[in-house]
Backbone as a ProteinNet text record, in pm:
[ID]
protein_1_A
[PRIMARY]
MALHFELVTPERLVLSQDVYMVTVPGTEGDFGVLQGHAPFMSTIRDGALHVYDSNGAAPREIHVVGGFAEVGENGLTVLAERVIED
[TERTIARY]
-213.5	-151.1	-257.6	-231.2	-328.1	-280	-375.8	-351.6	-354.9	-250.9	-254.8	-332.8	-435.5	-524.8	-525.8	-507.5	-518.4	-614.6	-704.1	-797.2	-766	-734.7	-687.1	-768.2	-800.6	-859.6	-760.8	-782.3	-691.7	-688.6	-795.4	-803.4	-743.1	-750.4	-710	-690.9	-628.2	-619.3	-748.1	-831.7	-961.6	-948	-866.7	-855.2	-717.3	-657.5	-530.7	-533.3	-548.5	-555.5	-527.6	-500	-482.6	-619.7	-648.8	-778.1	-753.3	-859.7	-849	-854.9	-956.1	-974.6	-1052.4	-1029.6	-1106.2	-1148.7	-1276.4	-1318.5	-1334.3	-1288.3	-1278.4	-1360	-1437	-1512.3	-1423.3	-1352.3	-1266.1	-1347.4	-1289	-1362.5	-1392.8	-1315.8	-1341.7	-1401	-1449.2	-1511.7	-1456.2	-1533	-1489.1	-1375.3	-1283.8	-1176	-1148.4	-1107.9	-1076.4	-926.7	-883.3	-741.5	-721.6	-636.9	-593.8	-444.1	-392.2	-248.3	-175.6	-66.9	12.1	-31.7	-130.4	-177.3	-62.3	-59.2	42.7	27.6	137.6	128.9	29.8	-47.6	-159.6	-200.3	-246.9	-299.4	-423.2	-525.3	-650.3	-715.8	-787.7	-876.7	-1001.4	-1069.5	-1191.8	-1309.8	-1427.3	-1549.5	-1621.7	-1719.8	-1802.3	-1869.2	-1862.5	-1921.3	-1877.5	-1892.1	-1862.1	-1742.3	-1650.6	-1545.8	-1610.9	-1578.6	-1624.7	-1501.8	-1499	-1383.6	-1418.6	-1344.9	-1364.1	-1253.7	-1292	-1192.7	-1129.8	-1206	-1152.9	-1223.5	-1167	-1225.4	-1363.5	-1465.1	-1600.6	-1679.8	-1615.7	-1685.6	-1773.5	-1879.4	-1963	-1883.5	-1892.4	-1813.2	-1872.8	-1783.4	-1824.5	-1823.6	-1918.3	-1921	-1872.4	-1783.3	-1735.8	-1754.4	-1838.4	-1868.8	-1764.6	-1712.6	-1608.4	-1652.5	-1593.9	-1617.5	-1483	-1467.6	-1349.5	-1218.4	-1111.4	-978.6	-900.6	-803.9	-713	-695	-661.1	-624.6	-490	-402	-270.8	-240.6	-203.6	-159.3	-9.1	62.3	208.1	260.4	389.3	452.8	393.4	346.2	292.9	144.5	80.3	-61.7	-142.2	-265.2	-358.5	-377.2	-359.1	-388	-492.9	-601.1	-704.2	-696.7	-673.6	-667.5	-798.9	-895.1	-1029.2	-1041.5	-1115.2	-1143	-1225.1	-1318.2	-1405.3	-1460.1	-1482.4	-1548	-1681.8	-1787.7	-1921.7	-1949.8	-1955.9	-1976.7	-2123.8	-2176.1	-2317.7	-2341.9
-254.7	-298.1	-310.8	-396.9	-423.4	-367	-338.8	-292.7	-412.9	-431.7	-540.3	-491.4	-567.1	-529.7	-638.5	-597.1	-690.2	-633.2	-717.6	-684.3	-775.6	-713.3	-788	-746.6	-844.2	-816.2	-868.7	-837.7	-893.1	-1045.9	-1108.9	-1254.9	-1324	-1255.9	-1329	-1237.6	-1293.6	-1230.2	-1266.6	-1167.5	-1192.1	-1205.7	-1118.6	-1116	-1065.3	-1126.4	-1081.5	-1114.9	-1009.5	-1034.2	-906.1	-921.7	-808.1	-768.8	-638.3	-586.2	-462.4	-412	-289.5	-165.5	-160.4	-43.6	-82.6	-6.4	-22.4	116.4	130.6	254	221.5	315.1	294.1	401.8	364.3	463.7	533.7	635.4	710.3	794.2	829.3	908.8	1048.8	1096.6	1228.9	1220.9	1104.2	1084.4	962.7	909.4	792.8	832.1	738.7	762.6	635.8	653.8	542.6	526.7	402	372.1	285.2	333.2	259.5	232.1	143.7	118.7	251	275.1	395.7	511.9	490.9	596.9	642.7	770.4	825.4	762.9	749.8	697.1	779.7	708.9	773.1	686.3	748.1	672.6	743.4	666.3	724	628.3	685.2	602.2	577.7	467.5	437.5	430.4	463.1	455.3	324.9	291.2	174	196.1	97.8	111	-1.2	22.1	-82	-44.2	-139.5	-130.4	-175.5	-110.2	-154.4	-200	-328.3	-389.1	-417.2	-353.1	-371.4	-464.2	-583.8	-680.4	-639.6	-568.6	-521.9	-392.2	-320.4	-195.2	-222.7	-153.8	-171.5	-280.3	-357.9	-465.1	-407.2	-478.3	-439.2	-466	-376.7	-395.8	-499.7	-561.7	-645.5	-555.1	-571.7	-494.9	-581.5	-525.3	-591.5	-491.2	-524.7	-433	-445.7	-330.2	-326.3	-236.1	-261.3	-180.2	-124.5	6.7	76.7	26.6	99.2	56.1	163.5	118.5	206	153.7	244.2	207.5	270.7	194.2	245.7	210.8	312.5	292.8	313.5	215.1	223.6	157.4	132.9	69.9	-66.6	-137.6	-272.2	-274.8	-158.1	-153.2	-98	-145.2	-99.3	-207.7	-169	-258.7	-192.6	-264.8	-217.8	-306	-241.8	-309.7	-278	-366.6	-343.2	-406.5	-338.5	-397.3	-523.9	-519.9	-635.1	-629.8	-746.6	-758	-827.2	-768.1	-826.7	-905.3	-1035.8	-1121.3	-1160.4	-1150.8	-1182.3	-1329.3
-1422.9	-1299.3	-1190.6	-1095.4	-989.5	-856	-772.5	-636.7	-544.3	-463.1	-365.6	-243.7	-203.9	-94.7	10.8	136.9	249	351.4	399.7	506.1	622.7	736.4	853.2	975.6	1061.5	1192.6	1296.5	1424.2	1525.4	1526.9	1479.3	1481.9	1360.3	1241.2	1120.6	1000.2	899.9	768.6	695.2	666.6	604.1	453.2	392.1	247	207.8	109.3	52.9	-94.9	-178.9	-322.6	-400	-528.1	-617.3	-671.5	-666.9	-712	-796.5	-857.6	-937	-847.2	-756.8	-671.9	-547.1	-439	-315.8	-269.1	-230.1	-163.5	-15.8	67.2	211.1	282.9	387.1	463.1	566.8	523.6	614.6	711.2	825	923.2	872.1	775.2	718.3	578.2	541.1	411	340.3	248.3	171.2	78.3	55	-40.1	-118.6	-243.8	-331.7	-347.1	-359.8	-375.2	-499.2	-589.1	-707.7	-695.7	-779.6	-785.7	-808.6	-736.6	-754.2	-667.1	-580.4	-490.8	-400.9	-369.9	-279.9	-141	-66.6	70.2	152.7	234.7	302.4	419.9	527.9	641	693.1	731.6	780.7	878.9	975.1	1054.6	970.9	1000.6	926	1021.1	966.5	1044.7	1009.1	1089.4	1059.5	924.4	838.2	705.8	615	485.5	387.3	301.6	288.8	187.5	57.3	-52.8	-184.5	-261.4	-294.6	-359.7	-505.6	-596.4	-740.3	-791.3	-834.9	-881.6	-1014	-1098.9	-1226.6	-1264.3	-1360.6	-1406.8	-1465.1	-1416	-1465	-1395.3	-1307.9	-1236.9	-1126.5	-1093.7	-979.8	-851.9	-754	-631.9	-538	-461.9	-348.6	-226.4	-136.6	-12.9	101.5	180.9	301.5	414.9	511.6	620.9	731.6	773.3	876.1	990.6	1106.7	1225.3	1270.4	1259	1307.2	1250.2	1280.6	1241.7	1168.6	1090.7	1016.7	875.1	784.6	647.9	618.3	555.5	518.4	373.6	297.3	159.9	159.9	107.9	102.2	-23.3	-25.3	-141.3	-173.4	-70.6	-89.9	-120.8	-133.7	-164.4	-48.8	-34.1	68.4	173.2	299.1	410.4	497.5	523.9	615.7	740.2	853.9	982	1053.7	1041.6	1097	1233.9	1322.1	1453.4	1437.4	1340.7	1317.3	1176.2	1117.8	986.6	1010.7	956.5	970.3	843.5	857.4	740.8	732.1	611.4	589.1	587.4
[MASK]
++++++++++++++++++++++++++++++++++++++++++++++++++++++++++++++++++++++++++++++++++++++

């Protein structure tokens, strides 16, 4: 099963797709989210999200500045203040 992941800024929807796992730079430490994760909410610090498209795949890095992460029935939503695109 896949985890539905959305990355949103105040300006736009940056990414919306099904992935295997995402690691998030939480303010109290990094945390990983897989499909079926318990409901959870955290503030995030400036850093990199690591997005794994499939089990064993190399992660993509997406740099974010501040915001919140919420895990719920619909998957993981990261509401970032800003996304730094390379």
